[in-house]
N, C-alpha and C positions, 0 to 999 in steps of 0.2 A: 482348487488350488487358486490363491488369486493373483489377480497380474502382476508386476513387476509395478512396482511407482514411477512415475514421471522423473520422481528429484528423489533424492533419500541423501541424508542429513547427519550424522554424527557426531558430538563433539566438537563441533568447526573452531577453530580457533585460528585470528589474524591478526597479528600486532607489527607493528612499525614504530620499532623504537622501543620507546617503555608506556605506549599510548595499546590499550586495548581496546581495538576497532574490534574484533568479532573476539565474544565469549561465551565461547563451548554450549553453542546452539546447536538442539537437534531435533529434526521434521522430515516429516515426507510428503510429496505431492501426489495423490492418485491422476495416471493419465485424464485426460480433458474436465479437468477443473479450471477453471479459475481462482487461482486464492493471489491472495491480495498479501503485502508486506507492508505492514499502517507500524510509521513511527514518524520521530520528529526529523529534525534537518542534523547529522550527525549522528546516529543511535546505529548506523552497522549495513544500513539496508544497501547502498549502492553496495557495499567492501561484498558482502556474501553473494550479492547478485554477479559481481566480476569477477568472484572464486568460480563461480559454478559456469561459470560459462566458457572458463580457461583461461583467463586475461592475466590474470593473477595467480600464483600458489597459496592453500592453506600454512598456518606457522604449523599448525595439526592439525588432530581428528580427521573426518574420510567423509567423501558424497560420490553419487554418485549421480551423472544426468543420461535421460536414455539408453544404461542400463551402463555406461563408461565412467568409468573412475577420471572426477576430475583432475588427478594429481599426475595418472601416469596415460590418459588418453585423452586429452585435450582436443587434441584433432579430428579423433573421432564426436568428438560433443560437435563442435565446431558445423561441421558438417550435417548436423540435427536441429540444430536449434534458428534462430536466428530472435533477433540483439536490436532493439534501439533503445538507445544509450539517450540520459537528459538533454545534448545536446545534439542537435540537428547533423547526420555526419555528409548533408548531401551536400551537389555542389552547386555553389548558387548560379556558375556561368552556365550550365549546360538544362539543357530544356526539361521537362518534365520526362517525357520520354527517354532522352541521353543519360537521364540517372538512375531508368530502370532498369533499360542496358546496358549501363555501363554494371551494377549489382547483380544483372544474370550472370555476367562473364566473371565476376568475383565468387559467384556461384558455382559455377560450370555451369548456367543455362541457357542453350544456345539454339537456333535452328530454330523448328516450327514449336518446340514446345517453348521457349523463350515469348514468343508469338504470341502463343495462348496465354502463356504468364502477366505479357499487358496486357492485353486488355482485361484480362479478370482483375487485376492492378487500378488500372483504367478506369472501368465498371464501379470495382468497388470503393474505393475512395470518390466517386463522383469527377473525374478527372477528364473526364473523355474530349471535352469541350478545352482542356488548357493542354493536351498536350505539346504541342508546337511554345507553351508559356517557357521564360525563364525561370525559373527555380526562383532566383532571385527575387523573380519580382513579385513570390505568391505571399500572402499572406499566410502567416505563424498557421495557425489554424489549417489552412490546406498544406501548407511545408509537414508537419504532423500528419498529413493522411497518405504525403506521398512513404517518408519518412517509414510508415508501419507496410508500405505496399513494400515501399525494396526490403525490406525484414522479411517481408513475404514469399517472394519472389519464386525462392528454390525449394515452397511448401516445405518449411517444417516440424521436425512432430514437438517442437514444446518451442513458444512465443516469450521470450523474455520483455520487458518492459523496462527500462527503468524512470520513474515518473514523468511518463509520457506528457502529461501534462501541467506540467510548470509554467507558470506564466501564463498562461492559454485563457481565456472567456469562457464563463460558463457556457454561451450556446455551444462553444466547439468542442467543447471536456466531454457534454451530452450527449454528442454525435459522432463525437471518439469511440465512446463505450460503447455506441450503438452498433461500431466499425467493431471492436473485440469481442461484440454477442457471436458476431456473424463468424467471421475466426473460429471460437470457441465451439459454437455448431456446425460448426464440419469436423470436431475431432480432435483439435489444437490443445494441446494444454496453455493456458495464460498462465504466465506468474509476474506480478507486476509490484512493482515499488511505488506505495502515496503516499501524502501528508493527510489527505486530502478525505474527511469521515463521511462527506456524502459519495466518494467513490470506494471507498471500505463497507459502503450497503451492499455495491452490486457483485462483490465477491460471492462465490460459494462460499471458504472458509480462509480466516484470516489470522493472519500472525501476526504481534504485536510484537514490538523491536522496541527497544529501550540502552541506551547506554553498551551497547553492546551483545545485550541477551537475549532473549525472548521469555518473555513476563506469560502471554496468553495466546494459544490456539483454541480457533475453534470456529463455528461459524458466527455472524453477524445475531442471529436470534440469540446460540448458547452464548455468546459471551455478555450477554444484553440479563441472560434469566441468569446470573451469577445473581441481582436483586432483589431474584425472585423472593428471599428469607424475607425481607425487609419491604421499606418501605423507599421513594425517592420521592422528599418533601423540596420547592421550588420560593423561596420566599427571598418576595421583596418588600427594603429596608431600605431605610437610610436612618445615615450613614452607614454605609453599608456595610465599610470597613470594621466599624465601630463592630456593627451587627455578626460582622463574622470572628469580632475577637472574642466577642461575648458568648461565642457557639462553641469555641471551646472550653468553655467551661461547664457547658449543657450536658449531662450526665443519657440523654436521651441522644444526642445529637452526636454520630460516632466518626464520622468527615464533615466535612464540611470546606464548598470551593467557591469562588465565584467561577457566574456563567454570565458573561452579557454584563447586563445592569441587574440583576437578581444572584440570588444563592443557589447551589443547592444544595442540600444536607442529605447524609443517607444514615437511617432510622432503621430500627428493628422494628417498629408499624408504625401505623396512623396514626396510632394514638400517641404519638411524639408531637403530634402540632401541639399540643393545647401548651406543655408545658417549653417549647421553646417561643413559643409568641409571648409567654407570661415571660418569660425570662428575657427578654428581645426590651419587652413595654416597659420590664421594671430597672435594667438597664439604659433607659433614656432614646432607647430605637421606635422610628414609628415605621410597624407593620401594614402596608399597603396589603400584601392578602400574600398566604402562606399553606399552599394547596399539595396533595401529592400529584405525581406524573409521572410518566413510561419514561425509561433511563432512555438514553443516547447513547451510540456509541462513543459521545466524546464522555459522556458519563462516566463511562467503562473506562474510558481507558487512563482520564485524570486519575479515578480511583485507584489501579493496577499502577502508576506513576509516582501516588503519593503510598503504597505500600512499598514498592521497590525503593523510595529515597529512607522509608522509616527504620526500612527489612536492613540498608547498604548503613544508616546511623549507628543503629543497633548493633553491626557488626565491624563498628571501625572501631 
């Protein structure tokens, strides 16, 4: 008999007025997994995480977190989870140590246990020498570490991180993910929302969200293998937009999109390179280079979004 999942969601919906923020999503997260919820701003990631944390109620559907119903047992859920929102909920006029003690009090952690947790947090976040510093004087990266520590003060089973590295420099982001691995290594389930593709690569599994819908679910490798039956071709050509326009008329090019200064083209096989080159050159486009490449998560996500948009247009 398999263990119950840390998070289980079925046909979850959240509507604000006439706007459908979360549209019938279903998924589960096994215990001990680092699960990423990946999508652009406004996709429904934060709304989903707020429902799972018992902050807002779903319009319909059901879900369980740590074995408790998100609608009827939200208080039990809150006792077993840690939550770090997009905006730091720290008190700038308290010291690092005082913030830890405050959140310890919120979660009912006191006495010897609070002392142990305080020492662990300061060491984990590398904040021991800054324990007496005012939180408002810390750089954003250090505040981020402290906020993570405060979310862990009561040793939760599940940690929810909502866009935890938004607006943080790349070095601090990398350091923060090292801390996430440390926490996950201790058996904590981590549910993290992000719109950074490089962060998504660090997750055990991903749910790709777009316009409130879950459009894909799997490990980063599984999602990339969606291209395994075909080929991804990179084309550097000028003028780029003229090349993109021409590719829409080339049967060998199934999908095409701009990636940086180049174009990424999805085709059935590498044999599509020459027909694509000929079509572009006949159309007056200069092809600097054209070659097959290994798809990235960004390639996968862009392709899935375009498929979702086409499906939506077809159903309109």
